[in-house]
N, C-alpha and C positions, 0 to 999 in steps of 0.2 A: 504494500500500500504506500502511496505517496505521502510525504510529510503534509500534515494538515495545514491549511492556510489560515485557520483561526482556531482558538481554543475554547470558544463559547458554544460551538455547535451542540455538544451533548447537553449542556444546560438549557439551551433553547428548546430542544426536544423535550426534556424533562418538565420544564415550566409549562410548555404548551400542552403536554399530555395531562399534567396535574389539573389544568383548567378545562380539559375535555375539548380542546379546539383542534380542528383539522388544520393542515397547512394553509388551505384556502381561507378558512375563517380567520386565522392569524394574520394573513396578508391583508384581508379586508379591514381588520382592526388597525393595522399600520397605515393603510390607505386613508382611513377616516381621520387619522391624526396628521395627515399631510405628507406621508412618505410614500412615494410611488414605487411599490414593491409587488412582485408577483409571487404566486405559489412556487414557481420554479426557483426563484431567488431564495425563498425560505428553505426549500429543499437543499439547495447548494450550500447555504450557510450551515444548515444542520449537518450536512455530510462533510463539512470541513473543506470543501473544494473551492469556496469563495472567501476572499479576504473581507474583513469587516472593518470599516473605518471608525474613528472615534465618534463621529456624528451618528453613525448607524448604531453604535453601542448605546448612545443616549436614546435613540428612537426605540430600540428593542426594550430597554429598561422601562421607558415610559409606557409602552404597549402592555407590558406585564405588571406595571405599577410596582416595580422593585428598584432597589438601589443598584447601580452599575456593578459593584463588586459581586453581587449575587449571580451575575452572568458568567463569572469565572469559575473554574474548577475549585473545589474546596481547598486543595493544597495551595493553590495560587492565591485564593481569597485570604487565607490565614496570613500568608506572607505580606499581602497588601495591607491588611488591617493592623498588623503588628508594627508597621512603620509609622503609624499615626501617633 
């Protein structure tokens, strides 16, 4: 497998599934908040094959109504929060 282009994909899947949203439903939520994203882009982010910008991290966090660090893997999250 290729090196993932983002580290948030697995958390996006988890948060989306916790809420019972399909990829299409999640894309529609993002679209309603002003981010032009498709189901295919969501799938590529979740699969780790698409890079995610800082702006997009903010959009993802807003769609889920969570803080940005919650999009990162737990081991990375702990390291980030320990620096504060």
